[in-house]
DOVEX-485722 format. One record per residue (C-alpha): residue number from 0; y, z, x. Coordinates in Angstrom, 2 decimals. Each point is the difference from the previous one (the first is absolute). Layout:
(NUM, (Y, Z, X))
...
END
This chain:
(0, (-211.12, -84.37, -127.32))
(1, (-1.05, 0.53, 3.62))
(2, (-2.06, 3.11, -0.77))
(3, (-0.40, 2.48, -2.83))
(4, (2.32, 2.87, 0.88))
(5, (-0.96, 3.45, -1.24))
(6, (3.64, 0.94, -0.54))
(7, (0.49, -2.99, -2.31))
(8, (-3.12, 0.91, -1.95))
(9, (1.13, 3.60, -0.50))
(10, (3.47, -1.05, -1.13))
(11, (-1.45, -2.42, -2.54))
(12, (-2.66, 2.48, -1.12))
(13, (2.38, 2.93, -0.54))
(14, (3.31, -1.78, -0.52))
(15, (1.82, 1.65, 2.91))
(16, (-0.17, 0.79, 3.70))
(17, (-3.03, 2.19, 0.75))
(18, (-0.07, 1.96, 3.26))
(19, (-3.04, 1.48, 1.66))
(20, (-0.09, 3.71, 0.82))
(21, (-2.46, 0.75, 2.82))
(22, (-1.30, 3.56, 0.11))
(23, (-2.30, 2.19, 2.01))
(24, (-2.12, 2.00, -2.45))
(25, (-1.70, 2.04, 2.70))
(26, (-3.25, -1.91, 0.23))
(27, (-2.02, -0.45, 3.17))
(28, (-2.29, -2.84, 1.12))
(29, (-3.76, 0.03, 0.68))
(30, (0.68, -2.05, 3.11))
(31, (2.18, 2.78, 1.39))
(32, (-1.59, 3.26, -1.16))
(33, (-3.42, -0.54, 1.59))
(34, (-1.83, -1.24, -3.08))
(35, (-0.17, -3.52, 1.44))
(36, (1.84, 0.66, 3.25))
(37, (2.81, 2.16, 1.27))
(38, (1.77, -2.81, 1.85))
(39, (1.28, -2.14, -2.87))
(40, (0.84, -3.69, 0.27))
(41, (1.15, -0.98, 3.48))
(42, (3.34, -1.29, -1.34))
(43, (0.77, 2.74, -2.53))
(44, (2.82, 2.50, -0.10))
(45, (1.21, 0.72, -3.54))
(46, (3.42, 1.05, 1.30))
(47, (0.72, -3.63, 0.73))
(48, (-0.10, -1.19, -3.59))
(49, (0.57, 3.04, -2.18))
(50, (3.24, 1.95, 0.05))
(51, (-1.63, 2.96, -1.74))
(52, (-2.37, 0.41, 2.96))
(53, (2.80, -0.38, 2.55))
(54, (2.10, 2.61, -1.75))
(55, (-2.50, 2.82, 0.34))
(56, (0.94, 2.87, -2.26))
(57, (2.04, -2.31, -2.18))
(58, (-1.07, 1.85, -3.09))
(59, (-2.52, -0.08, -2.83))
(60, (-1.11, -3.13, -1.76))
(61, (2.58, 0.43, -2.76))
(62, (2.81, 0.08, 2.57))
(63, (-1.31, -3.17, 1.66))
(64, (0.01, -1.79, -3.35))
(65, (3.44, 1.22, -1.00))
(66, (1.44, -0.95, 3.39))
(67, (-1.65, -3.40, -0.31))
(68, (1.45, -0.63, -3.44))
(69, (3.48, 0.96, 1.18))
(70, (-0.27, -2.20, 3.10))
(71, (-1.34, -2.95, -1.98))
(72, (2.84, 0.16, -2.49))
(73, (2.61, 0.25, 2.74))
(74, (-1.41, -2.54, 2.47))
(75, (-1.48, -2.63, -2.32))
(76, (1.57, 0.66, -3.37))
(77, (-3.52, 0.55, -1.32))
(78, (-0.46, 1.20, -3.53))
(79, (-3.77, 0.39, -0.01))
(80, (-2.51, 1.08, 2.65))
(81, (-3.54, -0.41, 1.25))
(82, (-1.52, 3.20, 1.38))
(83, (-2.08, -0.87, 3.06))
(84, (-2.45, 2.58, 1.36))
(85, (0.07, -1.46, 3.51))
(86, (-0.73, 2.42, 2.81))
(87, (-3.61, 0.26, 1.17))
(88, (-2.85, -0.38, -2.56))
(89, (1.16, 0.78, -3.51))
(90, (-3.39, 0.05, -1.70))
(91, (-1.54, 2.33, 2.56))
(92, (-0.68, 3.18, -1.90))
(93, (-1.65, 1.43, -3.11))
(94, (1.11, -1.72, -3.23))
(95, (1.59, 3.23, -1.26))
(96, (2.20, 0.16, 3.10))
(97, (0.91, -3.68, -0.29))
(98, (0.94, 0.43, -3.65))
(99, (2.18, 3.01, 0.73))
(100, (2.01, -2.04, 2.50))
(101, (0.11, -3.28, -1.92))
(102, (1.10, 1.79, -3.18))
(103, (3.45, 0.62, 1.45))
(104, (0.85, -3.60, -0.87))
(105, (0.15, 0.97, -3.68))
(106, (3.05, 2.19, 0.69))
(107, (2.31, -2.95, 0.68))
(108, (1.12, -2.40, -2.71))
(109, (1.40, -2.48, 2.54))
(110, (-3.40, -0.62, 1.58))
(111, (-1.76, -3.00, -1.54))
(112, (-2.76, -0.74, 2.52))
(113, (-2.47, 1.95, 2.10))
(114, (-1.65, -1.22, 3.21))
(115, (-2.75, 1.82, 1.91))
(116, (-0.57, -0.91, 3.65))
(117, (-3.49, 0.65, 1.30))
(118, (-3.03, -1.15, 1.97))
(119, (-2.69, -2.18, -1.60))
(120, (-2.69, 2.56, 0.83))
(121, (1.79, 2.81, -1.86))
(122, (-0.28, -1.01, -3.64))
(123, (-2.69, 0.37, -2.63))
(124, (-0.28, -0.41, -3.75))
(125, (1.31, 3.49, -0.79))
(126, (3.08, -0.41, 2.17))
(127, (0.73, -3.49, -1.32))
(128, (-0.35, 1.24, -3.58))
(129, (2.58, 2.67, 0.81))
(130, (2.40, -2.51, 1.53))
(131, (-0.46, -2.35, -2.94))
(132, (0.85, 2.78, -2.44))
(133, (3.66, -0.22, 1.08))
(134, (0.29, -3.51, -1.43))
(135, (0.93, 1.53, -3.36))
(136, (3.57, 0.20, 1.32))
(137, (0.09, -1.78, 3.36))
(138, (-0.95, -3.20, 1.73))
(139, (-2.71, 1.25, 2.35))
(140, (-0.93, -1.36, 3.43))
(141, (-2.54, 0.91, 2.66))
(142, (0.79, -1.21, 3.52))
(143, (-2.96, -0.35, 2.35))
(144, (0.37, -0.16, 3.77))
(145, (-2.19, -2.96, 0.93))
(146, (1.76, -1.23, 3.19))
(147, (-2.66, -2.64, 0.76))
(148, (-3.24, -1.34, -1.47))
(149, (-1.64, 0.01, 3.45))
(150, (-2.19, 3.04, 0.58))
(151, (0.23, -0.38, 3.78))
(152, (3.76, 0.41, -0.29))
(153, (-0.29, 2.93, -2.41))
(154, (-2.35, 1.69, 2.46))
(155, (2.28, -0.66, 2.98))
(156, (3.06, 1.46, -1.74))
(157, (-2.11, 2.95, -1.21))
(158, (0.59, -0.53, -3.71))
(159, (-3.21, 1.81, -0.90))
(160, (-0.81, -2.35, -2.89))
(161, (-1.38, -3.53, -0.37))
(162, (0.98, -3.14, -1.86))
(163, (-2.89, 0.74, -2.36))
(164, (1.72, 3.29, -0.88))
(165, (3.12, -1.94, -0.96))
(166, (-1.98, -2.41, -2.16))
(167, (-1.69, 2.92, -1.72))
(168, (3.33, 1.72, -0.66))
(169, (1.41, -3.19, -1.54))
(170, (-3.12, -0.38, -2.15))
(171, (0.23, 3.58, -1.28))
(172, (3.73, -0.26, -0.64))
(173, (-0.32, -3.25, -1.91))
(174, (-2.19, 1.70, -2.56))
(175, (3.28, 1.47, -1.21))
(176, (2.39, -2.63, -1.32))
(177, (2.87, 2.49, 0.10))
(178, (0.14, 0.32, 3.81))
(179, (1.60, -2.61, 2.24))
(180, (-1.37, -0.47, 3.52))
(181, (1.91, -0.62, 3.23))
(182, (-1.31, -0.39, 3.54))
(183, (1.65, 0.75, 3.34))
(184, (-0.70, -2.36, 2.90))
(185, (1.22, 0.00, 3.61))
(186, (0.70, -3.22, 1.87))
(187, (-0.49, 0.05, 3.76))
(188, (-2.79, 2.56, 0.31))
(189, (-1.68, 0.19, 3.44))
(190, (-2.51, -2.77, 0.61))
(191, (0.76, -1.96, -3.15))
(192, (0.78, -3.71, 0.23))
(193, (2.11, -2.01, -2.40))
(194, (-3.26, -1.30, -1.50))
(195, (-1.20, 3.59, -0.54))
(196, (3.22, 0.90, -1.80))
(197, (-0.24, -3.05, -2.25))
(198, (-3.58, 1.01, -0.88))
(199, (1.45, 3.28, -1.27))
(200, (2.65, -1.97, -1.91))
(201, (-2.58, -2.24, -1.67))
(202, (-2.21, 2.95, -0.92))
(203, (2.93, 1.91, -1.53))
(204, (1.11, -3.19, -1.74))
(205, (-3.39, -0.45, -1.63))
(206, (0.19, 3.56, -1.32))
(207, (3.22, -0.90, -1.82))
(208, (1.38, 3.50, 0.49))
(209, (3.08, 1.21, -1.86))
(210, (1.97, 0.73, 3.16))
(211, (-0.03, -0.01, 3.78))
(212, (1.96, 1.61, 2.81))
(213, (0.11, -1.97, 3.25))
(214, (0.90, 1.93, 3.15))
(215, (0.46, -1.09, 3.62))
(216, (-1.87, 2.08, 2.53))
(217, (2.48, 2.24, 1.75))
(218, (-0.41, 2.73, 2.56))
(219, (1.09, 3.54, -0.85))
(220, (0.65, 2.63, 2.64))
(221, (-2.78, 2.52, 0.46))
(222, (-2.77, -2.09, -1.54))
(223, (-3.14, -1.00, 1.87))
(224, (1.08, -3.62, -0.32))
(225, (3.21, 0.84, 1.85))
(226, (-2.03, 1.17, 2.98))
(227, (-2.04, -3.18, 0.28))
(228, (2.04, -2.98, -1.18))
(229, (1.48, -2.67, 2.25))
(230, (3.21, -1.82, -0.83))
(231, (-1.69, -3.39, -0.36))
(232, (-2.47, 1.51, -2.50))
(233, (2.71, -0.07, -2.69))
(234, (1.16, -2.96, -2.02))
(235, (3.44, -1.41, 0.52))
(236, (2.22, -0.35, -3.04))
(237, (-0.61, -3.76, -0.08))
(238, (-3.77, 0.51, 0.16))
(239, (0.11, 2.61, -2.74))
(240, (2.11, -2.20, -2.27))
(241, (-2.36, -2.95, 0.49))
(242, (-3.05, 2.11, -0.90))
(243, (1.63, 1.64, -3.02))
(244, (0.94, -3.40, -1.41))
(245, (-3.61, -1.14, 0.38))
(246, (-1.24, 3.26, -1.49))
(247, (2.17, -0.39, -3.08))
(248, (-1.29, -3.53, -0.53))
(249, (-3.52, 1.41, -0.42))
(250, (0.92, 2.59, -2.65))
(251, (-0.10, -0.38, -3.74))
(252, (3.43, -0.94, -1.38))
(253, (-0.35, 2.98, -2.34))
(254, (-0.37, 2.61, 2.75))
(255, (3.17, 2.04, 0.38))
(256, (1.38, 0.19, 3.54))
(257, (1.04, 3.61, 0.47))
(258, (0.76, -0.13, 3.73))
(259, (0.42, -2.61, 2.73))
(260, (1.03, 2.18, 2.92))
(261, (-0.11, 3.64, 1.07))
(262, (2.18, 3.10, 0.09))
(263, (0.12, 2.19, 3.07))
(264, (2.83, 2.21, 1.30))
(265, (1.37, -1.35, 3.27))
(266, (-0.65, 3.30, 1.78))
(267, (-3.74, -0.20, -0.77))
(268, (-0.45, -3.71, 0.65))
(269, (-1.36, -1.22, 3.32))
(270, (-0.30, -3.71, -0.87))
(271, (0.67, -2.61, -1.23))
(272, (3.69, 0.73, -0.48))
(273, (0.48, -2.98, -2.30))
(274, (-1.45, 1.94, -2.93))
(275, (3.15, 2.14, -0.02))
(276, (1.80, -2.93, -1.67))
(277, (-2.16, 0.00, -3.13))
(278, (2.27, -2.26, -2.00))
(279, (0.24, -2.37, 2.94))
(280, (-3.80, -0.28, 0.08))
(281, (-0.08, -0.78, -3.72))
(282, (2.75, -2.61, 0.36))
(283, (-1.94, -1.65, 2.84))
(284, (-3.15, -0.18, -2.15))
(285, (1.91, -1.49, -2.92))
(286, (1.76, -2.52, 2.26))
(287, (-3.34, -1.08, 1.45))
(288, (-1.44, -0.47, -3.49))
(289, (2.98, -2.09, -1.05))
(290, (-0.12, -2.04, 3.20))
(291, (-3.74, -0.55, -0.38))
(292, (0.33, -0.83, -3.69))
(293, (-2.65, 2.52, -0.86))
(294, (-0.50, 2.93, -2.35))
(295, (-2.35, 2.84, -0.85))
(296, (-3.28, -1.34, -1.35))
(297, (0.36, -3.52, 1.39))
(298, (-3.49, 0.16, 1.52))
(299, (-1.48, 2.50, -2.44))
(300, (-3.25, -0.95, -1.66))
(301, (-0.87, 1.83, -3.19))
(302, (-3.40, 1.65, 0.12))
(303, (-2.46, -1.56, -2.45))
END
């Protein structure tokens, strides 16, 4: 096994193809509404990775879910589904409001898993207890946007949180054995060297997280990053593949790999254009692993 694919895990866990339904539940973000800042991350535009945000006025949450179920059955032959609260910060609100929106999952018998995407500075014990309460019927995940362990990078990209915030969120979440933890990282962030990226890989590997999403830095129209980047600031496909292979070597063999590339509509993408061939990127990574006779976890050292 080259790496531990999330899709394989879900199929084995639930006995069938499980498709993810990404929804916009109407949450905001403290890094956009003025609580932390009003500018947001320099690379961020939720339209680029969430169809519910792109299709403004698409309909209420129930319609998004029902459309997602229908599309998953038609496109993938899926029989079961994971509901993914993706857009913006999905723990940013009073617990009563969060519960009212999360509770919609209980209306759909075909949904077997629930995933909440959020920031590491937007959880506390009360919110995590609420999220954990859904494990009576669902496999429950919390996905934290880490991006990098380097605070200088987090400051430059205007994340509005620190690596210590991420560590604290993981610590709080791990008090609850019924919540799985995933991290999002970005490879190719401004100013980061290959050595910096591998430091993030080793740190995440030592945490032995349940899952990880690995994304290449890409430039989206209208973002602050789009106004300042230079072409040679971005990784080539070959450079990205080389770094991802090295990153995977540092991870625990038990960490599920949920993503190895990125999604962005062509009309919103400035660069690099190679991310538009997502399956081609994945094939290149797998070919490099085979050619290099390596695998996920090859250089992982279990924390004592």
